[in-house]
C-alpha positions as CSV (number, residue, x, y, z in Angstrom):
1,M,0.0,0.0,0.0
2,R,1.4,3.4,-1.0
3,T,2.1,6.1,1.6
4,L,1.1,9.4,0.1
5,P,2.1,12.9,1.1
6,R,-0.5,15.4,2.2
7,R,1.6,18.4,1.2
8,I,4.6,18.9,-1.2
9,L,7.0,21.8,-1.4
10,M,7.9,22.1,-5.0
11,T,10.4,24.4,-6.7
12,A,10.0,25.7,-10.2
13,D,11.2,28.3,-12.6
14,T,9.0,30.5,-14.9
15,V,11.2,30.4,-18.0
16,G,10.4,27.2,-19.9
17,G,8.6,23.9,-19.8
18,V,9.2,23.3,-16.1
19,W,6.4,25.8,-15.3
20,T,4.0,23.8,-17.5
21,Y,5.2,20.5,-16.0
22,A,4.8,21.7,-12.4
23,L,1.3,22.9,-12.9
24,E,0.2,19.8,-14.8
25,L,1.6,17.6,-12.1
26,A,0.0,19.6,-9.3
27,R,-3.3,19.5,-11.1
28,G,-3.1,15.7,-11.2
29,L,-2.1,15.5,-7.6
30,D,-5.3,17.4,-6.6
31,E,-7.2,14.2,-7.4
32,Y,-5.4,12.7,-4.4
33,N,-6.0,15.7,-2.1
34,I,-2.3,16.6,-2.1
35,E,-1.5,20.2,-1.5
36,V,1.4,21.8,-3.5
37,A,3.3,24.8,-2.3
38,L,4.9,26.0,-5.5
39,A,8.0,28.2,-4.9
40,T,9.2,30.0,-8.0
41,M,12.6,31.5,-8.9
42,G,13.8,33.3,-11.9
43,P,11.7,36.0,-13.5
44,R,8.5,36.8,-11.5
45,P,5.5,34.9,-12.9
46,T,3.6,36.9,-15.5
47,R,0.0,37.8,-14.9
48,S,-1.0,34.9,-17.2
49,Q,1.1,32.5,-15.2
50,C,-0.4,33.7,-11.9
51,E,-3.9,33.2,-13.4
52,Q,-2.9,29.7,-14.5
53,A,-1.7,28.8,-11.0
54,A,-4.9,30.3,-9.4
55,E,-6.9,27.9,-11.5
56,V,-5.3,24.9,-9.8
57,A,-7.2,24.5,-6.6
58,N,-4.5,22.7,-4.6
59,V,-1.6,25.1,-5.5
60,D,-0.3,27.9,-3.2
61,L,2.1,30.1,-5.1
62,F,5.2,31.6,-3.4
63,K,7.0,34.0,-5.7
64,S,10.6,35.2,-5.8
65,V,13.0,36.7,-8.3
66,Y,16.1,34.9,-7.2
67,K,18.4,34.0,-10.1
68,L,18.4,30.5,-11.4
69,E,21.6,28.4,-11.1
70,W,22.3,28.6,-14.8
71,M,22.1,32.4,-15.0
72,K,25.1,34.7,-14.8
73,D,26.6,35.2,-11.3
74,P,23.7,33.6,-9.5
75,W,25.5,32.5,-6.3
76,A,24.4,35.4,-3.9
77,D,20.9,34.9,-5.1
78,M,21.2,31.1,-4.7
79,K,22.2,31.6,-1.0
80,A,19.3,33.9,-0.4
81,A,17.0,31.5,-2.1
82,A,18.3,28.7,0.1
83,D,17.3,30.6,3.2
84,W,13.9,31.4,1.8
85,L,13.3,27.8,0.8
86,L,14.3,26.4,4.2
87,D,12.1,28.9,5.9
88,L,9.2,27.8,3.7
89,E,9.8,24.2,4.7
90,N,9.9,25.2,8.3
91,R,6.6,27.1,8.1
92,L,4.6,24.9,5.7
93,K,5.8,21.5,7.0
94,P,5.6,19.5,3.8
95,D,5.9,15.8,3.7
96,V,8.1,15.8,0.6
97,V,10.4,18.3,-1.0
98,H,10.3,18.1,-4.8
99,L,13.2,20.1,-6.4
100,N,13.2,21.0,-10.1
101,S,16.8,22.3,-10.1
102,Y,20.0,20.9,-8.7
103,A,21.9,23.1,-6.3
104,H,19.3,23.3,-3.6
105,A,19.1,19.6,-3.2
106,A,22.2,19.8,-1.0
107,L,20.5,22.0,1.6
108,P,19.9,20.5,5.1
109,W,16.2,19.6,4.4
110,R,14.3,18.0,7.2
111,N,12.0,16.1,4.9
112,P,12.7,13.5,2.1
113,K,13.6,15.1,-1.2
114,L,13.6,14.1,-4.8
115,L,15.3,16.0,-7.6
116,V,14.1,16.1,-11.2
117,G,16.8,16.7,-13.8
118,H,15.0,18.6,-16.6
119,S,18.2,19.7,-18.4
120,C,21.8,20.8,-17.5
121,V,24.3,23.2,-18.8
122,S,27.0,20.6,-19.3
123,S,25.0,18.4,-21.6
124,W,23.5,21.5,-23.3
125,W,26.9,22.9,-24.0
126,R,28.2,19.7,-25.5
127,A,25.2,19.5,-27.8
128,V,25.3,23.1,-28.9
129,H,29.0,23.8,-29.0
130,Q,30.4,20.3,-29.4
131,S,32.8,20.8,-26.5
132,C,32.9,20.8,-22.7
133,P,31.8,23.9,-20.9
134,P,34.5,26.5,-20.2
135,S,36.1,27.0,-16.8
136,E,33.6,29.7,-15.7
137,W,31.0,26.9,-15.4
138,Q,33.1,24.9,-12.9
139,E,31.2,26.3,-9.9
140,Y,27.9,25.4,-11.5
141,N,29.2,21.9,-12.2
142,S,30.3,21.5,-8.6
143,A,26.9,22.6,-7.3
144,V,25.1,20.2,-9.6
145,Q,27.3,17.3,-8.4
146,R,26.5,18.1,-4.8
147,G,22.8,18.3,-5.5
148,L,22.8,15.0,-7.3
149,R,24.7,13.2,-4.6
150,A,22.4,14.7,-1.9
151,A,19.1,13.7,-3.5
152,E,17.4,10.6,-2.2
153,L,15.9,10.0,-5.6
154,V,16.7,11.5,-9.0
155,I,14.2,11.5,-11.8
156,T,14.5,12.5,-15.4
157,P,11.8,12.8,-18.1
158,T,13.7,10.6,-20.6
159,R,16.3,7.9,-20.6
160,A,18.4,10.2,-22.8
161,M,18.5,12.8,-20.1
162,L,19.5,10.3,-17.5
163,D,22.3,9.1,-19.7
164,A,23.4,12.7,-20.1
165,L,23.6,13.2,-16.4
166,N,25.6,10.0,-15.9
167,E,28.0,11.2,-18.7
168,S,28.3,14.7,-17.3
169,Y,28.5,13.9,-13.6
170,P,29.8,10.3,-13.4
171,G,29.2,8.6,-10.1
172,C,26.8,11.2,-8.8
173,V,23.5,9.4,-9.5
174,D,24.3,5.7,-9.0
175,G,21.2,3.6,-8.5
176,R,18.9,6.3,-7.1
177,A,17.4,7.3,-10.5
178,S,14.3,6.5,-12.5
179,V,12.7,7.8,-15.7
180,I,9.2,9.4,-15.5
181,P,8.0,10.9,-18.8
182,N,6.2,14.2,-18.7
183,G,2.5,14.1,-19.5
184,L,-0.3,16.4,-20.5
185,D,-4.1,16.1,-20.5
186,P,-5.3,15.1,-24.0
187,D,-8.6,16.9,-23.4
188,S,-6.7,20.2,-23.3
189,F,-5.6,19.9,-26.9
190,S,-7.5,18.9,-30.0
191,P,-6.9,19.2,-33.8
192,A,-9.0,21.8,-35.8
193,L,-9.2,22.5,-39.5
194,K,-5.5,22.6,-40.5
195,N,-4.1,25.6,-42.3
196,E,-1.0,25.9,-44.5
197,F,1.7,27.1,-42.1
198,I,4.5,25.7,-40.1
199,L,4.7,26.4,-36.3
200,T,7.4,26.2,-33.7
201,A,7.2,27.3,-30.1
202,G,9.2,27.7,-26.9
203,R,12.4,29.6,-25.9
204,L,13.3,31.0,-29.3
205,W,16.5,32.5,-27.8
206,D,17.8,29.1,-26.7
207,K,20.5,28.0,-29.2
208,A,19.7,24.4,-28.3
209,K,16.2,24.8,-30.0
210,N,18.0,25.6,-33.2
211,I,15.2,27.9,-34.3
212,Q,17.7,30.0,-36.4
213,A,18.0,27.1,-38.8
214,L,14.2,27.2,-39.4
215,V,14.3,31.0,-39.8
216,D,17.2,30.7,-42.3
217,I,15.3,28.4,-44.6
218,A,11.9,30.1,-44.3
219,P,12.4,32.1,-47.6
220,Y,12.8,28.8,-49.5
221,L,9.5,27.2,-48.2
222,S,6.1,27.6,-49.9
223,W,4.4,27.9,-46.5
224,P,5.0,30.6,-43.9
225,V,6.9,29.8,-40.6
226,C,5.3,31.1,-37.4
227,L,7.4,31.4,-34.2
228,A,5.7,31.5,-30.8
229,G,7.7,32.3,-27.8
230,E,10.2,34.7,-26.2
231,A,13.0,36.0,-28.4
232,Q,14.9,37.4,-25.4
233,N,16.8,35.5,-22.7
234,A,15.5,35.5,-19.1
235,D,18.4,37.8,-18.1
236,G,17.9,40.0,-21.1
237,S,21.4,39.2,-22.5
238,V,20.5,37.3,-25.6
239,V,18.1,38.1,-28.4
240,A,17.3,35.7,-31.2
241,A,17.6,37.1,-34.8
242,L,14.1,36.2,-36.0
243,K,13.6,38.7,-38.9
244,Q,13.4,36.9,-42.2
245,L,11.2,36.7,-45.3
246,N,8.2,34.3,-44.8
247,C,8.9,34.2,-41.1
248,Y,6.5,35.7,-38.5
249,A,7.2,36.1,-34.8
250,L,4.1,35.8,-32.7
251,G,5.7,36.6,-29.4
252,R,4.9,34.9,-26.1
253,L,1.3,33.7,-26.2
254,P,-1.0,32.9,-23.4
255,P,-1.7,29.1,-23.2
256,E,-5.2,29.3,-24.6
257,N,-4.0,31.3,-27.6
258,L,-1.1,29.0,-28.2
259,R,-3.4,26.0,-28.1
260,R,-5.4,27.6,-31.0
261,W,-2.3,28.0,-33.1
262,Y,-1.4,24.3,-32.4
263,A,-4.8,23.2,-33.4
264,C,-4.6,25.0,-36.8
265,A,-1.0,24.3,-37.6
266,S,-0.4,21.6,-40.2
267,I,3.3,21.1,-39.3
268,Y,5.2,21.5,-36.1
269,A,9.0,21.8,-36.6
270,L,11.7,21.7,-34.0
271,P,15.2,20.9,-35.4
272,A,16.6,20.8,-31.9
273,L,20.2,20.2,-31.1
274,Y,19.3,19.5,-27.5
275,E,15.9,18.8,-26.0
276,P,15.7,16.7,-22.8
277,F,12.0,16.0,-23.3
278,G,10.1,18.5,-25.5
279,L,6.8,19.5,-24.0
280,T,6.0,21.7,-27.0
281,V,6.3,18.7,-29.2
282,L,3.8,16.8,-27.0
283,E,1.4,19.8,-27.2
284,A,1.7,19.9,-31.0
285,A,1.3,16.1,-31.3
286,L,-1.9,16.2,-29.2
287,S,-3.1,18.8,-31.6
288,G,-2.6,16.5,-34.6
289,C,0.4,18.4,-36.1
290,A,2.8,16.5,-38.4
291,L,6.1,16.5,-36.6
292,V,9.5,17.4,-38.2
293,L,12.1,17.1,-35.4
294,G,15.9,17.1,-34.9
295,A,17.3,13.5,-34.9
296,I,18.5,13.6,-31.3
297,P,18.2,10.7,-28.7
298,S,15.5,12.2,-26.5
299,L,13.2,13.1,-29.4
300,K,13.7,9.7,-31.1
301,E,13.0,8.0,-27.8
302,N,9.6,9.7,-27.6
303,W,8.6,10.0,-31.3
304,N,10.4,7.3,-33.3
305,G,7.9,6.0,-35.9
306,A,5.6,9.1,-35.3
307,A,7.7,11.9,-36.8
308,V,10.1,12.9,-39.5
309,F,13.7,13.2,-38.2
310,V,16.3,15.5,-39.7
311,N,20.0,16.2,-39.0
312,P,19.7,19.5,-37.1
313,Q,23.1,20.6,-38.5
314,N,21.9,20.2,-42.1
315,A,19.7,23.2,-43.2
316,F,19.2,21.7,-46.6
317,G,18.0,18.5,-45.2
318,L,15.5,20.4,-43.0
319,R,14.3,22.3,-46.0
320,D,13.8,19.2,-48.1
321,A,12.0,17.4,-45.3
322,L,9.6,20.2,-44.8
323,L,9.0,20.6,-48.6
324,K,8.2,16.9,-48.8
325,V,5.6,17.1,-46.0
326,I,4.1,20.3,-47.5
327,A,3.7,18.6,-50.9
328,D,1.9,15.4,-49.8
329,E,-1.4,16.0,-48.0
330,A,-2.0,12.2,-47.3
331,Y,1.5,11.8,-45.9
332,R,1.0,14.9,-43.7
333,Y,-2.3,13.5,-42.4
334,R,-0.7,10.1,-41.6
335,L,2.1,11.9,-39.7
336,G,-0.4,14.0,-37.7
337,R,-2.5,10.9,-36.8
338,A,0.6,8.9,-35.8
339,A,1.8,11.8,-33.6
340,R,-1.5,12.1,-31.8
341,E,-1.7,8.4,-31.2
342,R,1.8,8.4,-29.7
343,A,1.0,11.5,-27.6
344,L,-1.9,9.7,-26.0
345,Q,0.6,7.5,-24.3
346,L,2.1,10.5,-22.5
347,R,-0.9,11.4,-20.3
348,T,-1.0,13.4,-17.1
349,T,-2.6,10.5,-15.3
350,L,0.3,8.2,-16.1
351,M,2.9,10.8,-15.0
352,V,1.0,11.4,-11.7
353,E,0.8,7.7,-10.9
354,K,4.6,7.3,-11.3
355,Y,5.3,10.3,-9.1
356,L,2.9,9.0,-6.4
357,D,5.0,5.8,-6.4
358,A,8.2,7.9,-6.1
359,Y,6.8,9.9,-3.2
360,S,5.6,6.8,-1.5
361,E,9.1,5.3,-1.9
362,L,10.7,8.3,-0.3
363,L,8.2,8.3,2.6
364,S,8.5,4.6,3.2
365,G,12.3,4.8,3.1
366,R,12.3,7.6,5.7
367,Q,9.9,5.7,7.9
368,K,12.1,2.5,7.8
369,K,15.2,4.6,8.5
370,G,13.4,6.2,11.5
371,R,12.4,2.8,12.9
372,A,16.0,1.5,12.4
373,V,17.4,4.5,14.3
374,G,14.9,4.0,17.1
375,A,15.4,0.3,17.4
């Protein structure tokens, strides 16, 4: 019989897919009367994000603007955030601490903790730059190693991401890891009448998404390319160059608006160099889009047989693949149907069940340890 928590303290950032993941998981946990105290770092949640959180009955939102560990010179903020988080634990008395970043796992938490590795700078750098991170990232690497070693359980959304952690930080995970794929509610997404355009979405400024390759080939495509998402980095330091013929920047869209774009898009393209899971791909697949994706391990793990894969370093190959999908309506329809069928295997309910097992494992392990100490 599972031992379930009554309250979870969960950290999250507001920059990328972790926000979507955290709210989706919390929404699923509400079915089990589990409260979630969601502590955010990074940029302050937008008005739209606050409204999203308010719609999830079991979520209490605790906001901060402390820098995230991958940002420039974050360490003073990381120390302040550590004090804030430990104070939240002391006041809220959660049963489990669920961390969606690395460094704070090494804090002296009173309660059992799990750490979810959504991505990391080391594996990102190798994928984008084909080299190891430079020396200025050594402090970050050390903080990640300490966090991984301190976590009682490490979870990743794909086997590819777990392999990346083991490669980047050998010996830091050992046998304390498991893979739990992210999930979404299929009822939140549905195909509509498809229109003749290509969509991509997410952190457009992130070089790992390789959106620039899509922008560069846009003039050579017969359909327009629409880009949904932020063009500027969270710290304001990087701006993606998105101006190009046949290319249209939509900006950051509220979730309900983005769902309408997914529903109408015929093709979703993400020629990623690095993507530990790809929630936007799942959103597009649930919306019946034909998928054209970078041929990287994580995306092939999730979408093999349900997408067209391209070498993300080959712009001509990306162009040719998109032109082929554009030209053949029946082929496009088959791809969209295959993507949706695969996406239905990545449901919120399945994700929640596996996290409940993980929380129960943590709580049972702590109880056994307590009995052993008291024996």
